[in-house]
Structure formats: structure tokens, C-alpha cells
N, C-alpha and C positions, 0 to 999 in steps of 0.2 A: 433717256433712262440710263444708258451705259455710262454716259459722261457723269451723271449724278452719282452712280455707284463708284466710278473711278475716283471722283473728287472726295466722296465719303471715305474711301479707303486711304486716300492720300492724307486727309486730315487725321485719321486715326494713326497712321504711320508716323506723322510728324509730331502730333501732340501727346499721344499715349506714353512714349518713353519719357517725356518731359514733365509728366505729372506724377512721377515716382511710382508707377505701377509695379515695377520690378521690386523696389524696396518694400512696398506694402505687401506684395505677394510673399516675399521671403519672411517678413515679420509675422504675417498671419500663419503661414505654414509651420514655421518653427514653434510658434506658440501652441499650435494644434498638436504637433508632435510631442512636445513636453507635457501637454495636458493629458494626452493618451498614455504617455509613459508613466505618469503619476495617477492614472485611473481617475481622471477628473471627468465627471459627467457633463460638464459644461465646455468641453474641449472645442467643439465645433462653434458654439456661440461665441466663445472667447476669441477663437481664430478670426471670425468675421469682425468682431469688435476691434481687434488689433489691426486688421487690414484697413478698416475705415479710419481708425485713429491715426495710423501712420500716414494715410493719404491726407487727412486733415492737417496734421501738424507740419509735415514736410512742405505741403503746398502753401500753407499759411506763412511759414518762415521764408520760403523762397519768394513769395510775393512781397513780403516786407523788405527782403534784400534787394529785389529789383527796384522797388520804389526809391530806395536810397541811392542806387546807382544810376537812375535815369538822368539825373542832373549832370553827371560827369561823363557818361558814356553813351554811345549810340546803340541802344538796345531795341530788340523787337518788342514794341509796346503791346502787341497782340497777346503775348504770354502773360501779361499782368492780370487781366480779367480772367484768363483761363485758370490761373493758379488760385485766385480768390474764389471763383465759381466752384472749382473742384473741392476746395477746402470747405465751402459752405454746404454743398450737397453731401460730401462725405461726413460732415459733422452731424447732419440729420440722421443718416444711416447709423453712424457711430452711437448716437444717443439712443436710437431704437434698439440696437443690439445690446447695449449696456443694460437696458431695462429687462432683457431676457435672461441676464446672468443671475446666478444664485451665488454671489460672492460673499465671503466672510467680511466682517467689519475691517479687519486688518488689511485685506486686499483692496477694499474700497478706499481706505485712507491712503494706502500706498499709491494707488492710481491718481487720487486727488493731488497728492504732493508732487508726483511726477508731472502732472499736467501743468501745475504752477511753475515747476522748475523748467519745463520745456518753453513756456512763454518767456521766462526770464533769460533763457538761452539766446534768444534773438532780439527781443525788445530791450531797448536801452532804459531800463528801470532801476539800475543800480548806480548810485552816486558815490564816486570815489575821487577824492582830491579835486572837487569842483568839476568833475567830468561825469557825464551820463554814459554808462557802459552797460553792455549786455554781458551775460556770463561767458559767451563765446569770445568776448574781447579780453578777458582776463588771461594773464600769462600762464602757460603750462597746463591749463585745465581742459582745453577744447576736446582733445581725443578721449581723455579720461571720462568726461561727462557723457559723451556719445556712447562709449563702451559700457559704462555703468547703467545708462538708461536702457539700452538694448538688453542687457543681462537681466535687469529687473523685470521688464515687461514680458520678455520671451521665456525666461527661465524661472525666475523666483515666483512670480505671481501665479503661473499655472500649477505650481506645486506647493502653494502656500498652505494648503490644508494637510499636507503630508510632511514627513520628516525631510528636512532639507539636506541635500547632498552637497556639502561644502566644496569638495573637490570638483564636482561637475560645474558648480556656479563659478568657481575660480577659473576652470578651463575655458568656459564660454566667455568670461570677461577678457581673458588673454586673446581669445580668438577674435572677438569684436575689436579689441584694441589694435590687433595686427591688421585687420581689414580697414581700420580708420586711417592708418599711416599713409597708404597711397593717395587718399583724398587730400591729406595734408600736403603731400608732395605736389599734387596737381595745383593746389591753391597757394603754394609757398610764395609766389610773387604777387598774389592778390591780397593775401592776408596782411593785416597791419603787422609790422615787425614787432610791435609790443606784445602780440599774442604769444610769441616765443613757442611756436609749435615745434615738434620734434624735427621736422624737415628743415625749418629755419635755423635750428640750433646746430645740428650735426651734418646737414647737407642731404641731398637726395639719395646718394649712393649708400651712405651709412644708415639712413632711415629705412631703406629697403632691407638691409641686413637685419635690423631690429624687427621689422615686420615678419621676415622669414622665421626668425627665432621664436617670436610669439606664437605664430601659427603652428610651428613644429611642436612646441611644448603643449599647446592646446590640444592638438590631435593625439599626442601621446596620452594625455589625460582622458580624452574621449574614447580612445581605444581600450583603455583599462576599465572605464566606468560603464560603457555601453557596448553590449555584444550584438551589434548589427551586422549588416553585410559589409565585409571588409573592403570589397572593391569600391563601394560608394564612399567609404571613409577615405580611401586612397585618392579617389577622384576629387573629393572635396578638399583634399590636402594639396594635390598637384595643380588644380585649377587656379587658386589664388597665387601660387608660386609663379606660374607661367604668366599670369596677367600682370602681377606686380613687376616682374622683370622687364616688361614692355612699357611700363609707365615712363613717360618723358614729360617733365614739367614745361618743356618748351613747345609742345605740340598739343593741339586739341585731339583727344582720344576718347570720344564719347562712348564708342562701343565697348571699350575696355572697362569703363566704370559702370556701364549697364550690366555687364557680365559679373563684375565684382558685387553689385547689388544682389545678384541672384545666387551668389556663393552660399549664403546661409541655407538656402532651399535644399542644397545637396546634403548638408548635415541633417536637415529635417527628414529627408528621405532615408538616410542612414538610420536614424532613430526609429522610424516607422517600420523598418525591416526587422527590428528586434522584438516587435510586439507579437503576441500570440493571435 
């Protein structure tokens, strides 16, 4: 029995971080915080919807990426069914929580368009100059697409029934864009050179400086627009700075990127402290 428990804990420790639980948690919590900030009655349901939606999309896209790399690299084949199984189970829960939501037509249409955009991000369904490409293969747009999608699902949709705060939306876009840069640095030798990511264009050191600037400006906007616990805002500012400084494109640094995935959760906690 003890061996069974030990093995069970081992598999949880090995697989849980690889199915994007941290990413989904941050996405759901931030969506919940913005929903509560905008007095959205569906804040909890939408948070669960975004949690399962993030699990579905990230695992689906990761599974597709692994399938493409299996032919040329020695990869752990075990993770392939894990990603697809997680995507399938999460999709069922995502569909169920979606039915519980009382969304406006504009929000439903926006979610529908984003779902299609997300599929085009990884699947090679775009034909350009006799080549089948995904949106992530297009030059200059990878980080912008990721930042824009996170901004829309976590910030815009939870407040779609209220007056939109343009500065807050812009601040979060800069924040997500800054968080995307270290992932581009990590992938700069794996991404096709035609993608022309920021790290490929200006190098890792200069890309880090851009990330620092984006996160700094974003936090200045958040400080002005959201009157929450200042110490949490400072922590959510310093944490990415410290982690990005340690990013090295020549080394595997799984723990750093897991913590970066959790960074938006700190901003969410900051927002929740300003609520009555």
C-alpha cells in the first residue's frame, strides 16, 4: 500500500507540472479576480471555465507539437497520450462550465473567435507561398498573439458587460507581452529562424531588457488603476524580474518557467485585496 501511495505521488509530481496546471491556475484565478473587480455574478463559473479551457488548449497544442517532433528527436512518448487525455477530459469539464455561464452574445462570439484563433496558432492550416503554416510560424507575431489572447480571455471578457478600462487592458497586455519574452528566449534555438521572435532578432540579453521595461510599465499602470495591497504588487513585480534574470537559453530551467507561469496569480491576489 505504501509503495502504491509513493508511486501515485511520484506520477503526480512528474506529470502534474507538465500538463500546464500552473498556467491554468493563473489563468482561472486572474479571470476570477477581474470578474469580481467588475462585479460579474458569473466570476466563479467563468474562472473554472478558463481553468479547464487553458488545460484543454495548452495540452492539445503541446500534444500536436510533440507529434511533429517525434520523428526527429528522442522524446518521452508517454507524455503524448497524457497531453491528449488531459485535453479531452478538460474539454468535457470546459463544456459543462460553459453551459453554466450567463454570457452576453458579444462575449460568446469573442470566445468562439478566440477558440478558432487558438487552433490556427498551432495547426498548420494557413497556406502562404505554397507552404502550410500555423499562426505561430508567422514572423514577429508569436508573442503578440499570446499576449493578446491572455488579455482578452482574462481581462476583457470578464468585464465585457461593464465599461472597459482601456488603460487597464493596455497594462495587462504589456504585462503578458513581457512574460512571453523569456519563453521566446528559452525557445530561441528551437524556433524556426523564420519566426523572427524578439529573442532571435535582438539576442537574449536585449530581449530581457525589453521584458523588464514592459513589466515595469505594466506595473506602473496597475498601481495607478488598482488600489490593492502594495506589497503584493511589488512582489508580483520583483518575482518576474528575478526569474527572467536567471533565464539561460543554453540550460534546461524547468522550475523557473513553472514559477513564471504562476506570476499572473500574484497579480490576481493583488486585485482581490482591493475588493470590499
